[in-house]
N, C-alpha and C positions, 0 to 999 in steps of 0.2 A: 238771896231766892230764898231761901228756906224763910225769912221773914216774910216775903211776900206772898209765896206760896199757904204758909198758916195762916199769915191775918188778913189776906186780903182774897186770893183764888181761892183758898178752899170754902171759906165764908161765903163765898158769893155764889158759887157751884150749890151749896148745901141750900142758901136763901132760893135760890130758881127753884130748886125741886120741893121744897118744902111749899112754896107757892103753888106749884102745878103746873110750872110754867118749862113746855119743852122750845129748848133756847136753839134754833141753829144759826149758825152764820159766824161773824168773825167780832172777838169782844176785847177790843184794848182798853188796857186798863191804864190812864193817865197818872202817873205817880212822882211824890215829892220823896225825896228824902232829907230826914230832918233828923239831926244828931243820932244819926244810924238806922233810925226807923224810918221803915215806908209809909206815908200815907195817900188815900185816893185822893187828886184833883179832879178827874172827870170818867167816866166809862164813857168808851162810844162802840156805837152797835157797827163798825165799818173797821176797815183799815184806813188810817189816817194820812196826812202827810205833814211829815215824812217819814212816817214810822213805816209806809208800804214800802220805800225806795231802800229801807234797810232791810227790811225781812225778806220780800219777794225774790229781790235776787239770791238769798238763800236758798232757795228752794228747789232743788235737782230735780224733783218727780213734775211731772205733768201736772200743772195746777187746773186746769180744768176738771183733770180726772179724780181729783181732790174736792172741788167745790161739787161735784157730782154726786160724789160721797155721801157731803153734808145734805145735799137735798132727797139725796133715797136713803138716808138714814145707814150706811153701809160704808161710813167711814174708814170705822176700826177694821174692815177686809179690804184696806189700801194701804198700800207703801208711803210713807211721809221719808225723806230723804233730804238730809239739810246738809247743806255745803259747813266744814268741819271752820271755814276761814270766818272770821270776825267781816264785818263791813259797817262803816260808819259814814252817814251822809251829811253835809252842811249845806244850807238854803242859803242860795245869794237872793238875798230882796230890793225891792225898790228902796232908796232914803226915803223916810216918812212912813212908810207901811207900819202897823196897819191904819193910819191914818191917808192924810191926803198925798199922794205921789205923784210924779209925773211918768207919762207913756211915751214912747217911741226912740227912745234914748238907744244906737247902734251897740251891739255886745258883739266884744271881738276875744280873741284869747280861746276861740272853743277848741280851736287845731290844736291847740297845746297840751289841752288835756289829755293823759296818756293813763292806761289803766285804771280805766274807773267808767262809770255810767254818769251822762249827764243827762238828767231828767229834766227835759221842758216844759213851765207850765205855764209862765206868764210871758211870753215870746210867740211873734209872728212875722211873718216876713213881710217886709216892705221893700217894692222896688229891690227885690234880688236880696238881700241886709236882714240879718236875724235881728229883730226891736224888740225891748221891754214892752209887754203890753197890759201888765198885772204887777201887782203886790209881791207876791213869794213867783221869782221868774226864774230862778233854776233850781235845781237838786243836783249835787255832787256827791255820789256813792264809791268808796273807795273799798278793795278787800285787803286785810293784813291777816297775817298770822298772828298777830295780838292788836287789842282793841288799841293801841298805842302805834303801833304799824297802822292801820286802816284808817285812824284820824290824822295821822301826818301824811296820807295818801289823798285824804278829801282836803284838809288845807294847804297844799301842796298844788293841787288842783285849781281849787277854788280860786287862789292866790293868781294864778294866770288865767282866769276872765275877770275881763272887766267891762263894765259901761258906767256911764254919767253916775253918781247918788248912788253906787252899789254898797251894798253894805252886807254883813254876815257876822254872826256872834263867833266869837275865836275860845269859845271857856268851856265848849260843850263837849261833854265824855270826859272831863278829865277828873270829874268827881267820882267814876264807878271806878 
């Protein structure tokens, strides 16, 4: 985090100020770890997916109040309270995503997911059943006292959900 702040975040903020840009809003830094050094892959001027599923549930403060503070320029007068626990998110996607994939497969096991939040993205209800309707189908977010605990919860819950051609990476988060 010290390297990220010193090499990426602080220079970005300094650059915005030097350019006379008053930036208000979310800024997400997409990073890659190369032999222990952080590098920027992308900047996003929004909360992305699956980042928001791991960030927003940790915010204990009123999110609308914080957003209003950004708009009004008085965010520094508002309280940002963050849950101390870790959250890890695992995306369940349709086989073939981000390329060609099929839709309409029934999703089972949603009732088996415990102590987590399952965010629906590429789903819809057809004939009373939840079915796939997109490439990024579900995001499973779990809390833990450690990152390892949070990852274990998300992978356990992701493993209880199924649909035809389901795919999720099993290596996310273990390099942190």
